[in-house]
N, C-alpha and C positions, 0 to 999 in steps of 0.2 A: 785346749790352750789354758795356760795358767799365767797370771801375772800377780805377784805378791810382794810382800815385804818381810824380810827375815825377823824383824822386830815383833811381828805378830804371830810367829810360829812357836809352838810348844817345844821346850827343850827337855829331853829325856836323859836321865843318867845312863851311862854305859854300864850295864849291870854285868860286871865281870870281876871276880876277886883279884885279878891281876891289873886292874885299872884303878886310877886314883884321880879324883876331882876332874872327871871328864864327862861331857854331855854331848848330845847330838840332836840336830834339827833336820828333818827331811824337807827338802825344797821341792823336788820334782820326782815323781815315781809313777807306777802303773796307774794309780788313781787319777793322775793328771794327764795320762795319755802316753807316757814314755814307758813302753811295755818291756823293754829289755834292760834298762839301767835305772839306777837310783842316784840322784844328786843330793848330797847331804852336807851339812856344815858341822864340823866337830869343834867344840870349844873346850880347851884344856886350861884349867885355872893354874895359878902359881904353884909350882912344885908338883903339878899333876902329870899324868902320863896315860897313854892308851895301853891296852894289853900287848905284851910281846907275843906275837903269833904269826902263823902262816896259813895260807889257804889256797885252794886250786884255781883262784881267779886273780887277775891283775886289778890294780886300781890306779886312778889318776888323781893327783892332789895339786891344789893351788893354795898358797898361803895368803890369807886375807890380812892378818895382823898379828903382831907379837913376834917373839923370838922362840925358836924351838930347835929341836934336834931330831932328825929322822935317822934311826938306826936301820940299816939294811944289811942283812947277812953279817952282822958284827961290826960294821963300819959306821961310825957316827958322822952324820952330815949336818952341818949348820944350815938352818933355813930361817927365813924371815919374810916379812911382807914382800910379795912379788915373786918369791921362789916357787918353783913347781917341781913335781917329781912323778915319775912313772914307777910303780912298784910291781915287778913281774909276779906272776903266779908262783906259788910254792917257794916264796922267799920270806925268811924270818924278818919281821920289821916291827918298829914301835916308834911312836911320836912322844916327845917329852917337851914340856914347857921349861925353858931355861931363862926366861925373863921375869919381869915383875908384873906384867899385865897379862890379860887373857890371850892365849895363843889360839887363833882361829884359822881353820883351813877347810877348803872344799874337798870332798872326797867323792869321787864317782866310781861306782862299782856295778857289775852286772846284778840283776835283781836277785840272783841266788846268793849274792854276797851281803845282802842287807838283812840283818837280823835284829 
């Protein structure tokens, strides 16, 4: 069992040359007893973005705050606080901050998807 507060978690930069101004915090993972999945929060600063990529696992996203754009297979989808998305496996995707505040979203992936 784990009960925590995101404000107390360490934020690590997304180390990818195709990402800009993006960081990640791990909320729940195998260390906390969730053996098959990882729940993370991604924070994308103004004018930032995650890498444009695809992988053999799906993921689930929920937008906590800010305004962004989720590109899935070349189609830009506007997302904001309260939006959610399912990104299928083997689908090219990318998140971008299109607002003036930090764009934050929850991302849940199978443990092999957390790097």
